[in-house]
C-alpha positions, 0 to 999 in steps of 0.5 A: 457435424453431419446431420445424416449420421455420417462421422465427422472426419478426423479434421472436423473433430478437432477444429469442432474441439478446438473452437470452444477453447479457443472462445474460452481462452480469449474470453479468459484473456479479455477478463485478465485484462478488463478486471486485472489478473489478481483483482478477485483476490483477497489482499488487504490494502492500506496506505500510510506516510513517512513524515520527515520535519527537520531532521524527524519522522512522525510515528504512532503507538497504537495500544491494540497492538502496543507498537511504534508504528508509522501512520497508515490504514485502510483505504475507504470504498472509492478511495485512491492510496493517495487519499488514504494515506493523507487521511490516515496521516491527519486522523492519526496523528493531527498532522495534514500533510503534502505527498513528496513521493512516489510509493514505497510498497510493502507487503506482509502476511497478516495473522488470517493468512491474508496478503496485506499491501500497503503503499507508504509515501514520503510527506512533509507537513503543510502546518505543523501543530503546537500539539500532536494528537490523534484518534484516541481510539487507535493511537495513544502517542504520537511522537517526532522521532530523530530519523536514525532512531526511527529507522532502528527503533519501529516495531516492523522490519518492513516500515523501518525499510520504507522508512529509510528509503523515503528519508534518504532525500530528505537527508540529503536536502538537509545535508546540502543545505548545512554545508 
């Protein structure tokens, strides 16, 4: 800008008006790249497993909700999705597992209106205990259900879909081994 009191030219005013916006846009883009577009959005994050063994799926009954569900739970600070899924299955069922698939994402709104994202992984037990036992503060029953029964009778449509999608390869392996 001219310091002698003269008005800046039309071109000078246009450049001055554009400069701050361009800088803000670059900063906004940089933040988008560094943190992710929705990094500050409230999202309830959880992970769980579809544990298959001998044509059956591991399910839990949660008295708090009076539902039959796949084992799942919230991520702890600093924990990966995979670590959370394995930990939650172990805590809720007593079964130690290995992940055998890429995640199957499920999302829905919880009662507070916050979106919830759950990544389910297909899992195989590394050792099947004689007695299934989960954390009694969260789960009051743990059972092996036939895959078809689980796909039909789990309490939530999103979990029935995850169960169906993640058990397909297990069913294929069983049918090819039997044939």
